[in-house]
C-alpha positions in Angstrom: 0.0 0.0 0.0 1.2 3.5 -0.9 2.1 5.7 2.1 1.5 9.4 1.8 2.3 11.9 4.5 0.2 15.1 4.4 0.4 16.4 7.9 3.4 18.6 7.6 1.8 21.4 9.6 1.9 19.1 12.6 5.6 18.1 12.0 8.0 17.5 9.1 10.6 14.8 8.4 14.1 15.5 9.4 16.2 16.6 6.4 19.2 14.2 5.8 21.6 17.2 5.5 20.3 18.5 8.8 20.8 15.1 10.5 24.3 14.8 9.2 25.1 18.3 10.5 23.8 17.4 13.9 25.5 14.1 14.4 29.0 15.3 15.5 27.4 17.3 18.3 25.7 14.1 19.6 28.9 12.1 19.5 32.3 13.8 19.2 31.7 17.5 20.0 29.9 17.1 23.3 31.3 20.0 25.4 29.1 22.4 27.3 28.9 25.7 25.4 29.4 27.6 28.7 32.7 25.9 29.4 35.9 27.8 28.8 38.0 24.8 27.6 38.4 23.8 23.9 35.6 21.2 24.1 33.1 23.9 25.3 34.3 26.5 22.9 33.8 24.1 19.9 30.2 23.8 21.0 29.9 27.5 21.6 31.1 28.3 18.1 28.5 25.9 16.6 25.7 27.7 18.6 27.0 31.1 17.4 27.0 29.9 13.8 23.4 28.7 14.1 22.4 32.1 15.6 23.9 33.8 12.5 22.0 31.4 10.2 18.7 32.2 11.9 19.4 36.0 11.8 20.2 35.8 8.1 17.1 33.9 7.3 14.8 36.6 8.8 17.0 39.6 8.2 17.7 40.3 11.8 20.2 43.2 12.3 22.2 41.8 15.3 22.5 38.0 15.6 24.3 38.1 18.9 21.6 40.2 20.7 18.4 39.5 18.8 18.3 35.7 18.5 17.4 33.5 21.6 17.3 29.8 21.3 14.4 28.1 23.1 12.9 24.6 23.5 10.0 25.1 21.0 7.6 27.6 19.4 5.3 27.4 22.4 8.1 28.4 24.8 9.0 31.3 22.5 5.3 32.5 22.6 5.2 32.2 26.4 8.5 33.9 26.8 7.4 37.0 24.8 3.9 37.4 26.1 4.6 36.8 29.8 7.9 38.7 29.5 6.4 41.8 28.0 3.5 41.6 30.5 5.9 41.5 33.4 8.5 44.0 32.2 6.0 46.7 31.0 3.2 46.3 33.5 3.7 49.8 34.8 2.9 51.2 31.3 -0.3 49.2 30.9 -2.0 45.8 31.2 -3.7 45.6 27.8 -2.8 43.0 25.1 -4.3 42.6 21.7 -4.5 39.3 19.8 -6.7 37.5 17.3 -9.4 34.9 18.1 -7.8 32.3 15.9 -4.3 32.1 17.4 -2.6 28.9 18.3 -3.4 27.8 21.8 0.2 28.6 22.8 -0.8 32.3 22.5 -4.5 32.1 23.4 -3.9 30.1 26.6 -1.0 32.4 27.7 -3.3 35.4 27.2 -6.0 33.7 29.2 -3.5 33.0 32.0 -2.6 36.7 32.1 -6.3 37.6 32.3 -6.5 35.7 35.6 -3.6 37.8 36.9 -5.2 41.2 36.2 -4.4 41.8 32.5 -7.0 42.7 29.9 -7.0 41.0 26.5 -8.8 42.0 23.3 -9.5 39.1 21.0 -10.0 40.5 17.5 -12.7 38.7 15.5 -11.8 37.4 12.0 -13.6 37.5 8.7 -14.9 34.4 6.8 -11.3 33.7 5.6 -9.7 33.9 9.0 -8.1 37.3 8.6 -7.9 40.4 10.8 -7.0 43.8 9.4 -4.5 46.4 10.4 -7.4 48.8 10.8 -8.9 46.5 13.5 -5.6 46.6 15.3 -5.5 50.4 15.1 -9.0 50.8 16.5 -8.2 48.3 19.3 -5.0 50.0 20.5 -5.4 52.0 23.7 -3.0 54.2 25.8 -2.4 51.2 28.1 -1.8 48.7 25.3 1.6 47.1 25.7 1.6 44.2 23.1 -0.1 43.1 19.9 0.5 39.4 19.1 -0.9 38.2 15.7 0.1 35.0 14.0 1.8 35.1 10.6 0.0 32.2 9.0 -2.8 30.1 10.6 -1.8 26.6 11.5 -5.2 25.2 10.7 -6.6 27.0 7.6 -3.4 28.5 6.3 -4.5 32.1 6.0 -1.7 34.6 6.0 -2.3 37.8 8.0 -1.3 41.3 6.8 1.7 41.3 9.0 3.6 44.2 7.5 0.6 46.5 7.7 -0.2 45.5 11.3 3.5 46.0 12.2 3.4 49.5 10.7 0.4 50.4 12.8 2.1 49.1 16.0 5.3 51.0 15.1 3.3 54.2 14.6 1.5 53.8 17.9 4.6 52.8 19.9 3.2 49.3 20.8 5.3 46.2 20.6 4.4 43.7 17.9 5.0 39.9 18.1 4.1 37.3 15.5 4.0 33.6 15.9 5.6 32.7 12.6 6.0 28.9 13.4 4.0 27.9 10.3 5.5 30.5 8.0 9.2 30.3 8.5 10.9 28.3 5.8 7.8 28.4 3.6 7.3 32.1 2.9 9.8 35.0 2.9 9.9 36.7 6.3 11.9 40.0 6.8 11.6 41.3 10.3 12.9 44.7 9.4 10.8 45.3 6.3 7.7 43.9 8.0 8.0 46.0 11.2 8.2 42.9 13.4 9.6 43.4 17.0 9.4 39.8 18.1 9.0 36.5 16.3 8.6 32.8 17.3 10.2 29.9 15.4 10.0 26.1 15.7 12.6 23.9 13.9 10.4 20.9 13.3 8.0 22.8 11.1 10.7 23.2 8.3 12.4 19.8 8.4 14.5 20.5 11.4 14.6 18.5 14.7 11.9 18.5 17.3 12.5 20.1 20.8 14.2 23.3 19.7 12.9 26.7 18.7 14.1 30.3 18.5 12.9 33.7 19.4 13.7 37.0 17.7 13.6 40.0 20.0 14.5 43.4 18.4 17.5 45.1 20.0 16.4 47.5 22.7 13.4 45.5 23.8 13.9 44.1 27.3 12.1 40.9 28.4 13.0 38.8 31.5 13.9 35.2 31.2 11.0 32.7 31.3 13.5 30.2 32.9 15.9 31.2 35.6 18.9 29.5 36.9 21.9 30.0 34.6 23.3 32.8 32.5 22.8 31.0 29.1 21.5 32.9 26.1 22.7 36.2 27.6 20.6 35.6 30.7 17.5 35.3 28.6 17.0 31.5 28.8 18.6 29.5 31.6 19.6 25.9 31.0 22.4 24.1 29.1 21.9 24.6 25.4 20.6 21.8 23.2 23.7 22.1 20.9 22.8 19.4 18.4 19.2 20.7 18.2 20.4 24.3 17.7 22.8 23.2 15.0 20.0 21.4 13.3 17.7 24.4 13.5 20.4 26.6 12.0 21.0 24.2 9.1 17.3 23.6 8.5 16.4 27.3 8.3 19.4 27.9 6.0 18.3 25.2 3.6 14.6 26.1 3.8 15.3 29.8 3.0 18.1 29.3 0.4 15.7 29.3 -2.6 12.4 30.0 -0.9 10.7 31.6 -3.9 11.3 28.6 -6.1 10.3 26.1 -3.3 7.1 28.1 -2.6 6.2 28.2 -6.2 6.4 24.4 -6.5 4.4 23.9 -3.3 1.7 26.4 -4.4 1.3 24.6 -7.7 0.8 21.2 -5.9 -1.5 22.8 -3.3 -3.7 24.5 -6.0 -3.9 21.3 -8.0 -5.0 19.4 -4.9 -7.6 22.1 -4.1 -8.9 22.1 -7.7 -9.0 18.3 -7.8 -11.0 18.0 -4.6 -13.5 20.7 -5.7 -14.1 19.1 -9.0 -14.7 15.6 -7.7 -16.5 16.0 -4.3 -19.7 18.0 -4.1 -21.0 19.9 -1.0 -17.6 21.0 0.3 -16.1 24.3 1.5 -12.5 25.5 1.2 -11.5 26.9 4.6 -9.2 29.9 4.7 -8.2 32.5 2.1 -7.8 31.1 -1.4 -4.7 33.1 -2.3 -3.3 34.7 0.9 -2.5 31.2 2.1 0.5 29.2 3.3 2.0 27.4 0.3 1.4 23.9 1.6 -2.0 24.2 3.4 -5.3 22.7 2.1 -8.3 22.7 4.5 -11.8 21.6 3.5 -15.1 21.1 5.4 -16.8 18.1 3.8 -20.5 18.3 4.7 -22.7 15.6 6.1 -19.8 13.4 7.5 -17.4 13.5 10.4 -13.9 14.6 9.8 -12.6 11.9 12.2 -14.2 9.2 10.1 -12.5 10.6 7.0 -9.1 10.7 8.8 -9.4 7.1 9.9 -10.2 5.9 6.4 -7.5 7.9 4.9 -5.1 6.3 7.3 -6.3 2.8 6.3 -5.4 3.8 2.8 -1.9 4.9 3.9 -2.6 8.7 3.9 -1.7 10.8 7.0 -3.8 13.9 7.4 -5.5 15.8 10.3 -8.6 17.7 11.2 -6.7 20.7 12.6 -3.9 21.5 15.1 -2.0 18.4 16.3 -2.0 20.1 19.7 -5.8 19.8 20.0 -6.3 16.6 18.0 -7.6 14.8 21.1 -10.4 17.4 21.7 -14.0 16.6 20.9 -15.0 20.1 20.2 -14.7 21.4 16.6 -11.8 23.8 15.7 -12.0 27.2 17.4 -10.6 28.7 14.2 -13.4 27.4 12.0 -16.1 28.5 14.6 -14.6 32.0 14.7 -14.7 32.1 10.9 -18.5 31.6 11.2 -18.8 27.9 10.3 -21.6 26.0 12.2 -20.6 23.2 14.5 -21.8 20.4 12.2 -19.8 21.7 9.2 -16.7 22.5 11.3 -16.8 18.9 12.5 -16.3 17.7 8.9 -13.0 19.5 8.4 -9.9 17.8 7.0 -6.4 19.4 6.7 -3.9 18.2 4.2 -0.5 19.9 4.5 2.3 19.4 2.0 6.1 19.4 2.7 9.4 19.2 0.8 8.9 15.5 0.5 5.5 15.7 -1.1 5.4 14.7 -4.8 2.9 15.0 -7.6 2.3 11.3 -7.3 1.2 11.9 -3.7 -1.3 14.5 -4.8 -2.6 12.1 -7.5 -3.1 9.3 -4.9 -5.0 11.6 -2.5 -7.3 12.7 -5.4 -7.9 9.1 -6.2 -8.6 7.9 -2.7 -10.4 10.8 -1.0 -13.5 11.0 -3.3 -14.1 7.3 -2.8 -13.9 7.6 1.0 -16.3 10.6 1.0 -18.8 8.8 -1.2 -18.7 5.7 1.0 -19.1 7.6 4.2 -21.9 9.7 2.8 -23.8 6.6 1.8 -23.8 5.7 5.5 -24.8 9.1 6.6 -28.5 9.8 7.5 -27.8 13.5 6.6 -26.7 13.0 3.1 -29.4 13.6 0.5 -27.5 12.3 -2.5 
């Protein structure tokens, strides 16, 4: 049976070049980067090189001061939101975000609400977007942070980041974006896009799991989320995951080396998959913006059947997909993103997300287009809701 992996928004395969780059730091070069001897300095040099690779990929101005390595994208989000809240509480206790953020952002904001902060959750349109004008209208004298994701992890919609950043810069409010789904797939320029802080996770662009990064523009002061040691210039205590950091650096370098060409190939496959599904399966809805969309994201609501049933049958046919965020796959409730976009519960429950990666081939797309319509037809024949 053919095996097709279409859940790259959840995680990606580890690039062979990345693995080879990491191996020496798991075996031979095992020193602690904080140690002064040669063993430690070899590791320190590797971490510094990875920091430069990350800075170059996002056009950060000062790699030594602006790039902080973390354990994952979730930690990066927590570090920014909690850190800004703590450091700038005297200025104000108001934060702005969108209603469709990843739970790493939403739950952190909800945590702060319990400690006396006020959060404005901006509603989105039918495509899952907020506008810069919404942000402008929501900013108050006591607003200290705007955090809006770059690209949505479930429906793939890309937000108007540059315009939102410009409003925040004009109003003197810090702007953070969770770019976990965007880095390595679309071009990101923190200077051109007016981004103050940005979260990264290596395993979303064919790097290793368990390592992330955070960009913090020089001049912005945030306390460490973890205290104990002086690592990462006192911004993140704990011995560095050297092999993981090396892998992140190599992965982001490879992913961004020819990003326009890679994105073009991915968009072509994505759009062919969308067109094929729309032409063979009736009574469906494409979720997210049709063009302002992450290159590898396809998300449909298929009416009159449960998304979970579709996923199980896809898996029986060797196809890995999801119904939304891997972080909430065990939840019984439908996607909060789809509900915020105005979909009723029964349609939101029928959502399927297919996400492509560097390993995806045209043959994989062909196989999905062969199998998915048959699965939908079979499930609908069993559904009391399907009118035929």
